[in-house]
C-alpha positions, 0 to 999 in steps of 0.5 A: 500500500502506498502512503497516499492511502494513509492520507485519504480524507477519511483517515484525516476525518477519523483522526480528527474525531479521535482527537476531539473525543480524547480532548473532550474526555480530558475536559472537566465538566463545570458544575451548573447551578440548580436554576440553570439545570431546571431551565435546561430541563424545561427547554428540553421538555418544550423542545420534545413537545414541539417535536411530538406536535410536528410529528403528529401533524405530519402523520395527520397530513399523511393520513389525509393524503392517503385517504384522498389517494384511496378515494381517487383509486376507488373512483377509478376502479368504479369507472373501470368496472362500469366500463367492463360490465356496461353498468354503473358502479355496483349498488351498495350492498344491503346488510341482512338484519341481525337475527335475535339469538337470545331465543 
């Protein structure tokens, strides 16, 4: 192998990350005031809440989009069926009345 392989950008990045991790491990964490900790926890909680709301909005939007697509597909299928059978879309099925099984 040539020495060019050792100087590739990937190796350089790997070395920089390793140096950063070693330096970060040597730094002593500062003690924080209880008030700062509570402020950070409140901010983290609010951020988590916002992320959950965004995710729920995306899910709702996706469900609505899926429903529109399914309705369009149903309409296309009704059209295809009408074209094949020469009849209008199938009539709604009538449900049989429930029988009383308590006898």
